[in-house]
C-alpha angles and dihedrals in degrees: 000000000000123000120223129214119225118239121221114271121239113240106275090204089073088065100043092088089061090053093051093044094046095051093051106034129090116292115292127230084248123075099013109163111247113170139339117233102172137259115319143176097215141356135199133180133197118197125202125214091254089063098253126102149141132283121200126192129185122215127205092247096066095266125128122193132203121218131186114247136259094006096048098223113165113237108155140030125195133183122217131205089244139006121289115212103165123046140184124176127202104204101198095052095030087228114155116204114200138175100226127189136172112275094244091052094057117111113199130148136202092252094071096246120164105286120234136197142151098270147166125213113256128191119208129191111227096173095103140027132025136220093021139122110268124220120193119257090206135009123204113196113236103153096196149058112311106215099178141013113191126180119203118243091253090049090233098112135044123199126195134187116202140172104223138170087265093052134264112336133191113201135189122201133188099240093196099051090029093228134133111253101184145326130208137189122246129189116286093247094060112115106144130072133178134179119208116241091251090056094233104107136044123202119199122186144179141111093043095304139101122205121201113205136183106244092211096055107013087232115149110245095183143347124210136190109227103169091226123101100224118209095182134014140195129182140191125224091251097056109269104138119191119205128191127198132205128228144076093301113029139185135205114216133196114209104201113204097167094100129056090256113054115226135196124220115186127185135171114277090203086218134105134213123024112349121218124202134193126171123212114248090243088055095232099109138046117201114210128188138152143208093237122118087207096060102028100163136106119230132200114208123195107230101161134061100030139073101229115124092214109057112234121236108255101178141354134197120199124211119255131178087259096046112031113188105192122134138352125006139183135223125214113240092245091054095237101114143030120206120197130201092262092058098255111146117205130197112233132207119232140200135025125346128219106240124219115256102203104044142333087267093070126104121286113209125191116223 
């Protein structure tokens, strides 16, 4: 396993003016409240080429609801035989993949942390019928906590990461034939998984290590010691891997694999608790939130289109009684919306950003 040297950190104070300005200025193009769809455990969206689609949310009472997309109008309600807490939706086949556990096995807290439960993987057919009880078309035994469900960009492959009685397992399924392709063991400390936007590479992390895997074969290309126990992870196609910790004082870290010698660049997340990361599909923005009541805000960091080692803060949304922001959140695959655990849907900006010329405290304008 390779060791990585840590690069020097840019002075974070140069970027503090952006944080102060962002929190107090007029609303950004990012994180504009759109609609409220109610508390949820998980959300997934499939978008069709003609710009419409389907949004599915799972509630903690065993109900899943279908919404039109992108206007989020409720049109169908289904009840499951258990509670779904992880979702992935294949739009073309209308197949809903869900980690489903018994209601009394669900672990969910009021801080919006990632829910857990001893689950199996169920596949539901949403192609016909509304407002009915759903029975799974297929059930794949997992027998453990499903940490991630990730669908490939072409919707042909589904990946899952689960903590089972046999240890941590990474599985790949053929989402078209609905068959298990293969499953491998990962170290016990592994609890984060990310798929690059091009669908070619998986990154798994935990216990101070990062594992780089070929998505087509699940073979490990490389393993790296990073000396940070990542709770969540996000990665670009080019090899910029973002790791988030959990704890009272937390860091974000960029693992840069673009050069022959990998480097680590950590900086303060200015957040507490468990940190959640999601990267925009166009790889320009990193969305960062936490489960802490102390730092209950959602940040947008600019990670593309500039050469700064520490990503500047592009936008921030603060919690209010009407729009709580604690905990986990979900991005739509087209990058247009963010959905948080309390059912608040936010509009998101996309694309390149015009960088300030004089100092990091200048204006940042989305194109």
